N, C-alpha and C positions, 0 to 999 in steps of 0.2 A: 504493500500500500504506500509506503514511503517512497519507493522507487517510482511510483506512478502518480504522484501529486496529491496524496491524501494529507489532511491535517494531522498533526502529531496527537492531539487529544482523541481523534477518531481511532488512530492506531492503538493507543493505550486502551481505550474502551473496548475495542474489538478483541484484543488479546485477553483482557480480563474476563470478558463474557465467555469466550471459548474455554478459558481455564475453569471457570465456574461450572460450565456445562459438563466438564470432565470430572467433577467432584472435588476440585481444589477449593478449599474453604477460604484461604487467604493468599493472594498473589500480589506482587508489586511489579509495575512496569513503568519504565522511564524512557520515553522516546525523544529523540532529537533528529534533525534532518539528516545527520550523518551516522546515526547508530541507535540501537535499542538495547536497554539493559532490563533483564527480566529475572525475577527470583520468586521462589515459593517458600513460605514460612517453614514447612515441614522438611525442607531440604537445605543443606548448607551451600550447595553449589549455586552460583549465579552465572547466567549466560549473557555474553555480550556479542552482538552481531553488528558488524560495520555495514553501512550503506554507502557503497562507493560510486554508484551511478544513479542519477535521477532523471526522470523524464515526466511526461504528462500522458496518462492513459486512464481517464476516469472510468472507462468501461471495466478495467481490471479492478479498480477500487470498488465499484458497485458489485462485481461478482464475488469478491472476498467478503464484503459485507453480507451478501446473501448467504454465503456458506456459514458465517458465524451465527446468523439468525436461525438457520436450519439446525445447527448443532445445539443451540440453546433450547430449541423446541423439541429436541430429540428425534428429529426426522432422519438424520444420517449419523453413522458411526464415526469414530476417530479415523479409522483406515480409509473410509470413503472420503472424508473431508481432506485428509492428507493427499490422497490421489488427485482430487479435484484441484487442490492448491498447487500441486506440482504441474498439472496441465495448464493452469492459468499462468504460472511463472514461465513455462517454456513456450507458451503460445506467442506468435508474432503479432505485431500491431494489427488491429482489425482493418485498418485502411492502408492500402499500398501507397508507396511514395508518389506515384503518378497521380493518384486521386487527391492526395494531400496537396500536391503542387497545383492541380487544377482548382481546388477549393480556395487556396491562398490567393491565387491569381484573381479569381472572381471576387473574393472578399476585398482585395485591395481596391478594385474598381468601385465597389459599393461603399467602402469607407470614404473614398473621395467624394462620392455623391452626398454622403451623410454630412461631410464637412463643407457642404455647399459648393463643391467643385462643379466644373462644366462637364456636360455629357461628352464633349469632344475629347476630354482627357481620360475618359473611362478606360479605353484600350491602353494608352501609355501607362496608366497606373497598374493595369493588369500585367503588362510586360515587366515593369520595374519590380513589382512585388513578387512575381513568379521567378524572375532571375535571382532576386535576393534570397528567396527561400531555397531555391535549388542550390545556390552556392553555400548556404548554411548547412544543408544536409551533406553536401559533398565534403566540405572542410571538416565537419564534425567526425567524419569517418576516419580521418587521419590525425587530427588534433583534437584531443578529448577535452581541451580547455574551452568550456562553454562560452565564456565571454570573448575569447579571441574569434571564434566562428561568428558570433553575433556582430562583433565589430566589423569584420570583413564583409558580412552580408549587408549591413547598413551602408558600407562604403560602396558596394556594387549597386545598391538601390539608388544612392545619390548620384553616382557616375552615370547610370543608365538614364535617370530622369533628366539630368542636365543635357545630355547629348540628344535626347528626344526633343527637348525644347529648342535646342540649337538647330536641329534638322527640320523644325517646323511641324513635327508630329504632335507635340504637346504644346500647350499654351501657358498654363499656370503651374510654375515649378513648385511652389510651396504646397499646393494641394496634392500634386502628384506624389511628392515625397511623403507627406503626412499619411495619405491613403496607403502607400506602399509599406511603410514601417509599422502600421498598426497591428498586423498579424504577429509581429515580433515582440510587441509590448507585453511585459510579464504581468498580465492582469490577474491570473490565477494565483501567482506567488504573492501579490499584494493582498488579495482577498484572504488567502490562508494565513498570512502574517497577522492581519487584523483579527481574524477569528481565533487564532492561537493566543494572541495577547488578551483578548476579551475572556478567553477561557482560563487565563491565569498561567499559561505556558510562556513565561517571559523569555527564556533562553531560545526556544524554538521560534517564537514570534519575531524577536530581534534579528536572529540569524536569517530567517526567510526574508525579512524586510531589507536586510543588508544585501542579500542576493538579488532581490528585485531592483534595488538601487544600482548595483553594479551592472546589471543587465541594461537598465535604462541609460546609465552612463556610457556603456559600450555602444549602444545604438546612437546616442546623441553625438558621441565623439566621431564615429564613422561619418555621419552626415556633415558634421562641422568641418572635418578635414577636407572633404570633397568641396564644400562651398568655399572654403578658404583658398583652395587651389584654383578653382575656376571663377 
């Protein structure tokens, strides 16, 4: 759940509910964006699991939530739950890259319209947003530093938008750039940070807020460098 964008308080609640359904009277769970610590009162051993890679797949989060509820209601056994969890963990993203790329391209165009851009710039925004997302996916395969790939993706978006305006394909540079970078904005991270802070998870909330800030900074820096050059 942490690897796919769930809030830390939801992770802790899910683990404790599953432990209770297995007959554990008292369990303790402490989740952070980069790790989970879990212990049971009757056992001296405490387990630590590091979370090394994180992405966003809310479908997996919902599926794990569903398994925990079924366990709590006694509908499935431990072995059945473990098998389903392994299948979820090993499953590939529900949507292929080409479909994600198409969706991001269309979204970029509609974001432009939402920010009162011109219909004539709809296609240029699609091109800039699509190329930026494609570059993000490509770079992330080789460089696992998330902020570096986001910085380069925003740089490509700004570069593409400027050249489309210079070639006469686009007209309003600001609106094209705004619409194209919107799919990269860390909206879910900001939402999760606020929800964790409201739930009292200060460490997780602040760390997720810092991650969202760095992502926004990387996007802004890429655009700023392109504008300063041209």
